[in-house]
TITORMAR-758367 format. One record per residue (C-alpha): residue in one letter; x, y, z. Coordinates in pm, whole numbers, plus 50000, padded with zeros to 5 digits. Each point is the difference from the previous one (the first is absolute). Layout:
REM TITORMAR-758367
AXYZ...
This chain:
REM TITORMAR-758367
M500194994749985A501065042949944R500735019750231P498145029650067R501525034749852P500845030750189C498145022649956A502645027149912A501224981949730I495904994149851I500045038650018A503035005949853E499104979449662H496415015450047P499975031050109A496165003249957H499544965850295A497345018250186D499814962950280A503665001049984H500675037050124G497314997050210L501444963550175L503345020350059G498905029050150V498204980150248V502854976950096L502175034949996A497495015350254L500484968050168D503205006450043D499935040050112R501215008249672N496755023650044A501395024349667E501044977149817A496474979050070A498555039649877T501425001249687L498994963949890L496524999050108E499435034149827R501294985549695A497864968750081V496655024650084A500695020249605L500444962549792A496374989850128P498385025250198A497204979250039V501694973050268A498715016450293A502554980250209Y502585017549864H498865032550124N498934986450357N503994984249987L501275037149861G497665013550284N501774977750248V503435013349916L499165033750009S498404999850344A503664982650088L501895030349855D497485026350121R498745008949726G496384998150196E498085023549718E501084983949686A499204962250214V496455014950068A499785001449612A501304968549899Y498034982250244G496695020749857R501284989449677A500044963750137L496505002450142A498255014949662L501274969749829R499544972950299P497595019950259D499124966450185D503454993550129A500085005850328Q503744994850048T500345033949770H497535018050228N501874988350311N503275012349837L498665031049872G498235006350397T503824994250127V501545032349735L497095019050156K501134998950314A502995010349996A499145027349808G498185008050254R496614999749836L498594975950279A496244999249913D500974985849666A501534980450138R497624984550189D497454999249682A502804981249785Y500774972850257E495784999550100R499974988049655A502374975250005L498134979050287V496415002849794L502304986849728N501564975750224P498334999350387D503114971450096Y502785025549889A501884996750284E502835032249887A496875019149915H498504995550348S503355011050147N500585028849763Y496805010050037G500205004450397N503765020249955A497615025049858L496944999950245L502895005150229D501435030849843L496505011749999G499954995850345R496984968349987I502394981950229Q497304972350128E499105001549629A503644992949908V499914972650265E497464980749885S501255001049632H503854987050158R497984970950156R497954991149632A503254996049907L501544976550260V496974978049965L500704995049621N504084993550044P500544993750320D504115007049903Y499825027449846A502905017350197V498705032149873A496844999550142H501154996750292N502135031150004N496975019449843L497924990450296G502445003450285S500095038249846A496675006250056L499944982650319K502285020250118R498275032849831Q497194987250181G502025000650351E500074966050023Y503794995250059E500054966950149A497924981249677A502175026749772A503174978350122A498504965550026S499255010549592F503455011849944E501204969850166T498504972949769A500655016749705L503914997050065K499324967350130L498434996149605M503525024549798P502335003850301A501645027549808Y497005020649980S501235033750013D496795015950014A499104977350269L502955002350223S499945038849987N496594998150065L500414977850309G502785026350095E497515028449975V497474980350229L502624994350290R501455033349994E496485014649955S499114973850332G503525012250184D502534980549910A501985024149787G503474971750062A497914970049838A498765021749725I503245007249926D501454967649949Y496584993049755Y501125028549797R503274986749946R499214967449840A497315022049839L503025016349780D502144965350002A497204986749794D499335031749771G502645025650100A498885017149744R496765016450157P500845040150125G496144994750213I501394969850196H503485018550074S498295034650131N497614972250231L503624995850113L501425035249972Y496975008150235A499874970050284L503785002050055N498735039950123C498514979450278V501764976550170P502545013750291E502974977749821F501365035149821D503324996949823R499295037449799G502924985449770A498654973749855H496085015450013Y501295025649784A502474975049754E496174978749998H498615033749856R502665003349753R499274966949876W497105009849929A500815021349803E502344978749820L498214970249927H496395021949955T501245034249721R502515005549802P501875038249954A498535028549802T500915024549795V497955025449924S499845036849862H497875021750195G498185025749739N498985016550333D500435044149958P502865002450280N498495029150125P500575002850387E497075026050093R497334984949763R496664975550125I500684970350079R498734966749871I499494977050296G498924964649927Y499164973450307V499734963649918S498074982650240P497994965050011D497925013150302F498275030249887R497014990050202R498904994250371H503354990050100S502895007850203V502085019649785T496415024649946Y500265016550304F503365012449949I500005005949620E496755018049983P500465026050225V503145009449789L498034996649639A497225021650175A502965029050096H502045002349652D499815031049857P499474995649642G502065034349973V503384981550089V499144959149890E497374983949768V499404970650112F499164962549811C499174969050190Y501034966449888A497634970150104S501824973250003S496414976150116N496794995949862L498954999950370R497235036350019D498185015450276E498405027250123V503565014050074S500524992649680D497835023549806R500925029450299L503764994849948R499635000649654S498005034849985M503425013050182A502074990349681H500595020949669G500154967549837W499314962250115R501164972949826D499544963650024I503204976049962H499024969150166A499614982649685L503085019249824G503144978549995D503025019650078G500885011749671E496345012849944A499915015950330A503395019149963K499215014249642R496785009850209I501825013650199G502525020749792A496645010049730D498725022750356G503295011050028I500504991350345D503475019550229I499514982350291L498644963550025V499484989250397D499354968150032L497184990550318S500394961650105G503914990149981H499744960849980T496994998350126M496684983649855N499435009849620G503485028250032R501345006449602L504154998950131A499864987649638L498885033149827F502205020050138A502814981849939Q499135010349628R500375036250148P497255011449827A500455037650201P503595024250068V499014996050352Q499114970950210V499144997150354T498264972250209Y497615006350288L497794997250286G498834961749936Y503214977550086P503045004850283N502884997849810T501704999349651T498934988249713G503634991449883L499785017649622D502465016649811A497635024249843M498005009850368D501695032350042Y498305016250389R498274982250299L498285020550196T500224996150376D500975024750305A502624997150257R498154981250269A499214972349760D503415001749841P502495021050181E502965016149837G503024982949955D497604966350072G499274979249695K501505013749685A502314966349941F496464981849967H497705018449740T500875005049610E498255031750091A500915035650079L497815005950401V498175029749969R499135011150359L496655022950020L500775025150295D496054993950184G499964960349984F499134974149647L496914997550032C496555022749985Y496664976650172R496575006849907P497354985550208P497434981749847D496245011649978D498214979650182T502335012850323P498034992850331P500395024350293V502724992050235A498184977050288P500015015450343P502864983250213G498994963050180D500084993350378G500894965449949P502884980949941V502775005649766T499424994249643F503494994849798I498885001549611S502394985349672C498145003649667N502854992649817N500634972849755L500944962250193A503015001549755K501155027150193V498884980050386T504064988550029P500944975350208P501645027950204V496885022649988V497614974150152A502964993550284A500055037150047W495914998250033A500024970750210E502405014250210L497905033750063L496354977650081A501984984150225R501135031650185L496865016149981P497184967150138D497075021149934S500595009949669R498764984849628L501415001649643L497465001149675L501704992649743K498945011049619A500914984249699K498214982749639A501894970350091L498314994850381G496084992049800D501824969449959A498834970550241G503454980849960T502305036050014R498665008350329R501044970950177R503465000649913M499505037250128A498454989450305E502774968150029S503135029049951F498805018450304A499084969150231R503464982049959L500915037650172G497614994950255V497275026349876A496384986150069E497854995749660G497515019250159R501845031550045I500435000649613D496985015849781M500834994949654M497835010649702G500065000949609W499435027449725V496605015550099E497825003049691T497515022050116G500145033750178S503625018150081H502464980150081L501065025150158D497304992550338V502564973950157Y501685031850172G497315011050154G500824969050256V503985001650026D502715017250143I502914993549909G501624995549638L503164977849988D501544994849684T502014976149834F503994992949978P502095000649739Y497095011849775N498165027450146G496265006049919T499195035749769T496685001249872T499174979450336T501675028250263C498315025949814E496754985150032A500594990150401L501405037950037W497295014949849M497214985150210G501615005550343V502104971650011P503415010550102V502914970549791V503044985650200T502814997449728L503414981050023S502715026549745G501874965749839D502544995449764R498285003249666H497395027449816A497384973650061G501065003850426R500245036150015V496165009549838G498785003350333T503045021050129S499085028849710L496314997650034L499815001750332A502875031050044Q497925020249754V497164999150277G501955004350257L500234969950139G503494993149973E500374981150399L497644973649842V502724989649796A502024969050165P504054991049925S499564967950105T497814972250078A499995004350346A499885036250004Y496604993649794V498504978350232E500045031350289T499245023049784A496854984749970L500244990750364N499775035850083L497455012449767A497604974250118A500705016450343D498855031250042R496474990449838Q498805038950057A503025011449775L499534976249775G496195012249959R501215036849928L502424986049737R497234983749817G497505032250031S502895018849831L501924981049724R497925016549705S501045028650134M503484991150045I500134977249637A498435032249838D502955027450150G502584973349884G499305005549667L498934961249926T496565009649826D501335031849844G499914989949629K500615034349905A503185003350167F501604969449916T498615000249697A502115034249908E503164981650219L499704972849683E499625023149729A503445017850116A502344963550033Y497894998249639R501285031049862K503664990450168M499504970349800W499115013849651R502685028550048D503314978450033W498074978449715C499915031449835G503435011850104R501854966149841R498015005149702T501435028849923A502964996550091
């Protein structure tokens, strides 16, 4: 029997052989040679435009090449020829979801499932679309239907875990990720997702191990690598040089140096175009600090553009949009496309608001779409990028002479503090002081509640026997997480009944919780930010420990700004004593409760106009420096 001839040989002899082009294109795509595959499949389509499979396969390759609009068009042509093909509807849904067209993606998946109700992959993909649309319980059900059809479908177990995590069911989510890993031990998404569950439920050390395993499985994933960098900020064991080196490694692995010539007018005194890039232009902790800036920018001095890198929107998004001269949705754009959009807008100073947090766009900044680039607010460390020129901070969070060797950016220290806080609109009034046992509170993410923090709080409770502790965090809505937290205190002699635990509040103001507490306890080595501001605004003083990194000195900055520097402790022992001394004088504590809002106003923490004027002055200096270099 004669051996089959290679497609390449057939194409050489018969250049118009559509099947040979189409088959070789599929083979190359399986080998991740997508650019070559696209050329061959485009030729197959040209030779035989009535073959739906060629259009579908071309759509798959274009999707892999991040050519989303072309992929949508290819799938559309395939469906015009073969409208009852469930697989093509499923593929179309996937590329539409990647483009942020969630309702269209949902419709495509629904059509696939009408055509093939037993299509496990489409059920799980449909669940992902529902999750992004906020229909979390329906997403859980869709993933479970996929697993009824295919119990060994590792991707569906992973997707179910993500939906359960969004629902606050951390223990069940972890079990789903573990099942996915039993089926696919090197599944990088499941490894990273399990790391996220562990970090958010209070075990950053174990999370770091899973992130490293995920990178060993697939080192080309910048998001997973950023998860590792973020988690390293949380752990007490801290080698500053090693952490800096890991940031530099991120940049080396996931970005390429860019040489760009900017045509911006080098007039140092003209109105500057500022661009802010964030996935968090919505109800999010970042918004409490960037909204007062957007509201107070002087339109005679700066022109503001916002680049939204997430498809999540709410009423806060609409409010922020009204404050910007230009608003661009870039969540569906690749880094190259987004860089061109920013360049076309003529942005002079581009500001990153997320760093190595979820959905950050640092690879976009690596392409240097603007002549001056700044990182601010969302991440408490260096980005590691040579293309990031400046990092905004202050002299308390980053003292002079400290940290220059551990940042790729030049540190710009704002004089009166690097944060400006906008309290929520639904803020309740400050409650009168209570007369019962002293109640301490922490509303920080459990990733920040490290073993040394638990030990300090346990000592505090032991030395003040009638006191109580209230912990509030999303992960504490999960029974398993509450049990493990109670056990960590029980091992140190704290009875379970002395600790109250709450998950997220779904109705009313989440700030109501401060009405029944007396003293806030900051976390270390990673301090709170929004949580500290909220406690102070609600009349609850916060005790903090000044640490060895920016993340551990944010509390120092905030308390100094509002005139409570005496609540900044230099050591763990002093932290416990400071909290005890504050609790000992209930009358003084009550007076402080009644005066904290005015102290915050007097300290300028909520003065958006003054803060933004100082920020604009910093931007102007950056711009003048660039213009000077440009014209030298």
